[in-house]
LUMMARMI-253318 format. One record per residue (C-alpha): residue number from 1; residue in one letter; chain; x, y, z. Coordinates in steps of 0.25 Angstrom, whole numbers, m for minus. Each point is the difference from the previous one (the first is absolute). Layout:
   kolgu   lumnu   gudren      xx      yy      zz
     NUM       A        A       X       Y       Z
...
//
This chain:
   kolgu   lumnu   gudren      xx      yy      zz
       1       M        A     m40      25       9
       2       L        A     m13      m1      m7
       3       T        A      m6      13      m6
       4       L        A     m12       7       5
       5       Q        A      m6       1     m14
       6       Y        A       2     m15      m2
       7       I        A      m7      m3      13
       8       N        A     m11      10      m2
       9       E        A      m3      m5     m14
      10       N        A       1     m15       4
      11       P        A      m2      m3      15
      12       E        A      m7     m14      m2
      13       H        A      11      m4     m10
      14       V        A      11       4       9
      15       I        A      m6      m7      11
      16       E        A      m2     m13      m8
      17       R        A      14       0      m6
      18       L        A       6       3      14
      19       A        A      m6     m13       4
      20       V        A       9      m7     m10
      21       K        A      11       4       9
      22       N        A      m8      m5      12
      23       F        A      m2      14       5
      24       D        A     m13       4       5
      25       G        A      m1      14      m6
      26       R        A     m15       4       2
      27       E        A       2       8      13
      28       P        A      12       8      m4
      29       I        A      m5       2     m14
      30       M        A     m14       5       4
      31       R        A       7       8      11
      32       V        A       9       7     m10
      33       V        A     m12       3      m9
      34       E        A      m8       6      11
      35       L        A      12       8       5
      36       D        A       2       5     m15
      37       K        A     m15       4      m1
      38       Q        A       2       8      13
      39       R        A      13       7      m5
      40       R        A      m7       4     m13
      41       A        A     m12       5       7
      42       A        A       9       8       9
      43       Q        A       8       5     m12
      44       K        A     m13       5      m7
      45       Q        A      m4       7      12
      46       R        A      14       7       1
      47       D        A      m1       4     m15
      48       D        A     m14       6       3
      49       N        A       6       7      12
      50       A        A      12       5      m9
      51       A        A     m10       6     m10
      52       Q        A      m8       7      11
      53       L        A      12       6       6
      54       N        A       4       6     m14
      55       Q        A     m14       6      m1
      56       L        A       1       5      15
      57       A        A      14       6      m3
      58       A        A      m6       8     m12
      59       Q        A     m11       5       8
      60       I        A       9       5      11
      61       G        A       9       7     m10
      62       A        A     m13       7      m6
      63       L        A      m5       4      14
      64       M        A      13       6       5
      65       K        A       1       8     m13
      66       Q        A     m14       5       3
      67       G        A       3       3      15
      68       Q        A      m9     m10       5
      69       R        A      10      m5      10
      70       Q        A     m11      m6      10
      71       Q        A      m6      m9     m10
      72       A        A      14      m4      m5
      73       E        A       4      m4      14
      74       Q        A     m13      m9       1
      75       I        A       4      m7     m13
      76       K        A      14      m2       5
      77       Q        A      m6      m8      12
      78       Q        A      m6      m9     m10
      79       V        A      13      m2      m7
      80       A        A       7      m3      14
      81       E        A     m11     m11       2
      82       L        A       2      m6     m14
      83       K        A      15       0       2
      84       A        A      m2      m7      14
      85       E        A     m10     m10      m7
      86       N        A      11      m3     m11
      87       K        A      10      m3      11
      88       Q        A      m9     m11       5
      89       I        A      m3      m5     m14
      90       D        A      15      m1      m3
      91       D        A       2      m8      13
      92       R        A     m11      m9      m4
      93       M        A       6      m2     m14
      94       N        A      14      m2       5
      95       A        A      m5     m10      10
      96       A        A      m8      m8     m11
      97       A        A      12       1      m9
      98       D        A      10      m6      11
      99       E        A     m10     m11       3
     100       I        A      m2      m4     m14
     101       R        A      16       0      m2
     102       E        A       1      m9      12
     103       I        A     m10     m10      m4
     104       L        A       5       0     m15
     105       L        A      14      m3       5
     106       A        A      m5     m13       7
     107       V        A      m8      m4     m12
     108       P        A       8      m9     m10
     109       N        A       0       1     m15
     110       V        A     m12      m5      m8
     111       P        A       5     m13      m7
     112       Y        A      m1       0     m16
     113       K        A     m11      m8      m6
     114       D        A       9     m12      m4
     115       V        A       4      m2      15
     116       P        A      m6     m13       4
     117       Q        A      m7      m2      14
     118       G        A       8      m7      10
     119       K        A       6       0      15
     120       S        A      14      m4      m1
     121       A        A      12      m5      m9
     122       E        A      m7     m13      m2
     123       D        A     m11       7      m8
     124       N        A      10       6     m10
     125       I        A      m1      m4     m15
     126       V        A      12      m5      m7
     127       E        A      m1       7     m14
     128       L        A      13      m5      m7
     129       T        A      12      m9       2
     130       G        A      13      m1      m7
     131       G        A      15      m3       1
     132       P        A       7     m13       1
     133       M        A      m2      m9      13
     134       P        A      13      m5       5
     135       N        A       2     m14       3
     136       L        A       9      m1      13
     137       P        A       4     m13       7
     138       E        A      m7      m3      13
     139       D        A      12       5       8
     140       A        A      m1      14      m6
     141       M        A       4      10      10
     142       P        A      m8      13       4
     143       H        A       6      13      m2
     144       W        A       4       2      14
     145       D        A       8     m13       0
     146       L        A       6       4     m14
     147       A        A       4      14       6
     148       K        A       7      m6      11
     149       K        A       7     m11      m9
     150       Y        A       5      10     m10
     151       N        A       2      12      11
     152       L        A     m10       9      m8
     153       I        A      m9       5      12
     154       D        A       3       0      15
     155       F        A     m13       1       7
     156       D        A       6      m2      14
     157       L        A       9      12      m2
     158       G        A     m12       8      m4
     159       V        A      m6      m4      13
     160       K        A      13       4       7
     161       I        A       0      14      m6
     162       T        A     m15       3       0
     163       G        A      m9     m11       2
     164       A        A      m8     m11      m8
     165       G        A      m4       5     m14
     166       F        A      12       8      m3
     167       P        A      10     m10      m8
     168       V        A      14       3      m3
     169       Y        A       4      m3     m15
     170       I        A      14      m4      m2
     171       G        A       9      m2     m12
     172       K        A      m7      m6     m12
     173       G        A     m13       1       7
     174       A        A       2      15       1
     175       R        A       4       1     m14
     176       L        A     m12      m8      m5
     177       Q        A      m9       9       8
     178       R        A       7      12      m7
     179       A        A      m1      m6     m13
     180       L        A     m15      m2       1
     181       I        A      m2      14       4
     182       Q        A       7       5     m12
     183       F        A      m7     m10      m9
     184       F        A     m13       5       4
     185       L        A       3      14      m1
     186       D        A       6      m1     m14
     187       Q        A     m12      m8      m4
     188       A        A      m9      11       5
     189       V        A       7      11      m6
     190       E        A       0      m7     m14
     191       A        A     m15      m1       2
     192       G        A      m1      15       1
     193       Y        A       0       2      15
     194       T        A       9      12       5
     195       E        A       9      m4      12
     196       I        A      m2       7      13
     197       Q        A       8      m1      13
     198       P        A      m9       3      11
     199       P        A       2       3      15
     200       Y        A      m2     m12       9
     201       V        A      m8       8      10
     202       V        A     m12       8      m2
     203       N        A      m9      10       8
     204       E        A     m14      m3       5
     205       A        A      m6       8     m12
     206       S        A       6     m10     m10
     207       G        A      m5     m12       8
     208       Y        A     m14       6       0
     209       G        A       2       3     m15
     210       T        A       1     m15      m5
     211       G        A      m9      m6      11
     212       Q        A      10      m6      10
     213       L        A      m5       9      10
     214       P        A      m9      m1       8
     215       D        A      m2     m15      m5
     216       K        A      14      m6       2
     217       E        A       7       9      10
     218       G        A       2     m13       9
     219       Q        A       8      m7     m11
     220       M        A      10      12      m3
     221       Y        A      12       4       8
     222       H        A      m2      13       6
     223       C        A      11      10       4
     224       Q        A      m8       7      11
     225       I        A       9      12       3
     226       D        A      m1       5     m15
     227       N        A     m13      m6      m3
     228       F        A       6      m7     m12
     229       Y        A      m4     m14      m5
     230       L        A      10     m10      m7
     231       I        A      m6      m4     m13
     232       P        A      m7     m13      m2
     233       T        A       2       1     m15
     234       A        A       5      10     m10
     235       E        A     m14       2      m4
     236       V        A      m2      10      11
     237       P        A      11      11      m3
     238       V        A      m1      m2     m15
     239       T        A     m15       2      m1
     240       N        A       1      12      10
     241       I        A       8       7     m11
     242       F        A     m13       3      m6
     243       R        A      m7       5      13
     244       D        A      m6      14      m3
     245       V        A       4      m1     m14
     246       I        A      m9       4     m12
     247       L        A       6      m7     m13
     248       E        A      m2       6     m14
     249       P        A      m6     m10     m10
     250       D        A      14      m2      m7
     251       Q        A       6      m4      13
     252       L        A      m8     m13       1
     253       P        A       2     m11       2
     254       R        A      11       1      10
     255       K        A       8     m13       2
     256       C        A      10      m1      11
     257       C        A       9     m12       6
     258       A        A       8       0      13
     259       Y        A       9      m9       8
     260       S        A      m1       1      15
     261       A        A       1      m8      13
     262       C        A     m13      m2       6
     263       F        A      m4      m1      15
     264       R        A     m11      m8       5
     265       R        A      m3      m4      15
     266       E        A      m8     m12      m5
     267       A        A      m7       0      14
     268       G        A      m6     m14       3
     269       S        A       7      m8     m11
     270       Y        A       5     m13       4
     271       G        A       2     m15      m4
     272       K        A       5      m5     m13
     273       D        A      m3      12      m8
     274       V        A      11       8       7
     275       R        A      11     m10      m2
     276       G        A      13       5      m7
     277       L        A      m4      11     m10
     278       N        A     m14      m3       0
     279       R        A      m4      12       9
     280       L        A       9      11       4
     281       H        A       0      13       7
     282       Q        A      10       6     m10
     283       F        A       1      m4     m14
     284       D        A       3       6     m14
     285       K        A     m10       2     m11
     286       V        A      m1       7     m13
     287       E        A     m13       7      m2
     288       I        A      m8       6     m12
     289       V        A     m10      11       1
     290       R        A      m9       6     m10
     291       I        A      m9      13       0
     292       E        A     m10      m2     m11
     293       R        A     m13       7      m6
     294       P        A     m12      m9       5
     295       E        A      m3      m5     m14
     296       H        A      14      m6      m2
     297       S        A       2      m6      14
     298       Y        A      m5     m14      m3
     299       D        A       9      m1     m12
     300       A        A      11       5       8
     301       L        A      m3     m11      11
     302       E        A       1     m11     m11
     303       Q        A      13       6      m5
     304       M        A       6       0      14
     305       K        A      m5     m15       2
     306       D        A       7      m3     m13
     307       H        A      13       7       5
     308       V        A       0      m8      12
     309       R        A      m2     m13      m7
     310       S        A      11       2     m10
     311       L        A      10       2      12
     312       L        A      m4     m14       6
     313       E        A       1      m6     m14
     314       K        A      14       5      m2
     315       L        A       4      m5      13
     316       G        A      m6     m14      m4
     317       L        A      m9      m1      13
     318       P        A     m13      m7       0
     319       W        A     m11      10       3
     320       H        A     m15       3       1
     321       I        A      m9      12       0
     322       L        A     m11       1      11
     323       R        A     m12       9      m1
     324       L        A      m2       4      15
     325       C        A     m14      m1       6
     326       G        A      m6      11       7
     327       G        A       4      m5      14
     328       D        A      15      m2      m4
     329       M        A       2      14      m6
     330       S        A       6      12       6
     331       F        A      m7      12       7
     332       T        A       3       9     m12
     333       S        A      m1      m9     m12
     334       A        A     m11      m1     m10
     335       I        A       6     m12      m7
     336       T        A      13      m8       3
     337       F        A       7     m12      m7
     338       D        A      10      m7       8
     339       F        A      12      m8      m7
     340       E        A       5     m12       7
     341       V        A      12      m9      m3
     342       Y        A       1     m14       3
     343       S        A      11      m4      10
     344       A        A       3     m15      m3
     345       A        A       8      m3      12
     346       Q        A     m11       6       9
     347       Q        A     m11      m6      m9
     348       R        A      m8      13       1
     349       W        A      m3      13      m7
     350       L        A       6      13       4
     351       E        A      m5      14      m2
     352       V        A      10       9      m8
     353       S        A      m9      11      m5
     354       S        A     m13       7       1
     355       V        A      m5       9     m11
     356       S        A     m12       9       3
     357       N        A      m8      11      m5
     358       F        A      m5      10      10
     359       E        A      m9       8      m9
     360       T        A      m2      14       6
     361       Y        A       1      m5      15
     362       Q        A      14       4       2
     363       A        A      m1      12     m10
     364       N        A     m11       6       9
     365       R        A       8      m1      12
     366       L        A      13       5      m7
     367       K        A      m8      11      m8
     368       C        A       7      m6     m13
     369       R        A      m7       6     m11
     370       F        A       1       3     m15
     371       R        A      m6      11      m9
     372       G        A      m9      m6     m10
     373       E        A      m4       5     m14
     374       D        A     m12       7       7
     375       K        A      11       9       8
     376       K        A      m6      m6      13
     377       T        A       9      m8       9
     378       H        A      m4     m15       2
     379       L        A       6     m11      10
     380       C        A      11      m9      m6
     381       H        A       0     m15       2
     382       T        A      12      m6       7
     383       L        A       6     m14      m2
     384       N        A      12      m7       6
     385       G        A       6     m14       0
     386       S        A      12      m7       5
     387       A        A      10      m3     m11
     388       L        A       5      m7       8
     389       A        A       1      m3      15
     390       L        A      14      m7       2
     391       P        A      m1      m9      12
     392       R        A      m9     m11      m6
     393       I        A       6       2     m14
     394       M        A      13      m3       6
     395       A        A      m6     m12       8
     396       A        A      m6      m6     m12
     397       L        A      13       2      m9
     398       L        A       9      m7      10
     399       E        A     m10     m11       2
     400       N        A      m4      m3     m14
     401       N        A      13       1      m6
     402       Q        A       8      m9      10
     403       T        A       8     m11      m7
     404       P        A      10     m10       5
     405       V        A      11       9      m4
     406       G        A      m5      14       5
     407       I        A     m11      10      m2
     408       R        A      m2       4     m15
     409       I        A      m2      15      m3
     410       P        A     m11       4     m10
     411       E        A       7       5     m13
     412       C        A      m7      14       1
     413       L        A       8       2      13
     414       H        A      14      m4      m5
     415       K        A       5      14      m5
     416       Y        A      m4       5      14
     417       T        A       5     m11       9
     418       G        A      13      m2      m7
     419       F        A      m2     m15       3
     420       T        A      m9     m11      m6
     421       I        A       0     m10      12
     422       I        A       1       1      15
     423       D        A       9     m12       5
//
């Protein structure tokens, strides 16, 4: 959520930058500015009334001591009128504050200065490409056929048990899935992240804290009786660890990693993008989360990008990094870089990670703060990234490493899988 101070100091800049996300912010931003003026004017009147009430109280005390009860009673009437006026002022201030919050919850984060203009994924910018491109024969099989041939994943069984988008991993498929999770976690811990095992369901306050609510409630599975939500990513519970927390200077940065199952309704998804593992309702992911001082957050973002890139290089997958345009960014992000791997059998790029800096947007909702050298509290910057999401990594590994004798396993996974080839 944008801060009132930032909006009041830079209303035209905020409106201009929101346009990069194709969001028309003039009406809501100017309404917030006006409401805050009204609220501050009301607060000044209330403060003036409070000072006057203190003076009147002193007069009443002095008059009572002098036995001038009638005059004291007249002043008491003024006190009653001022208190009634204060009640009306409080109601106006609360109404203004409620409206401001309601508006700001519907206003996205302001994109960082380096975010390019654009309306869709077609306008994203490829920043860097690497990794060896596989040379597969023309009859190379997509991962859904490989999974069936080697009995690794049963998509039909998932439909029977639950529905489409809930695959069942079997044998070496399950073992490879577990190996990837452990590999990603070990790499994160080696990079200085503290492993967290979070809940897979969160309350409404946690959804609001990281910005899934009220923006994405239609994409989350909702447990209505308890008013809980199944997490779409471990970002939600892990970042909420720091909700309503004031961190001391020596407690920053905070670096956390977490494995979790993730649940997304993916309403409206259809076509080739949903075939096999390309788009699921339940999938596994290792997430990295950082809480940083504002002046360090963009260095931290580069470190997170380097970490994700190192994972893809160790897996031997072809990759590229996209700088997302304003129109393809999330509601809460200030800047996002997507990592995609090339699926040789499908002949297309598959997104496997998004690394984002949210600056103070989530922290303002969470009240995640740190105490500065000036002894005052300041909002932290929050960042997160997939390191990595498993389904499309699994898809690319199966497809890109297929050979006439079986599917080769990357060397970095051998100690986790216990096998070097799927045959």
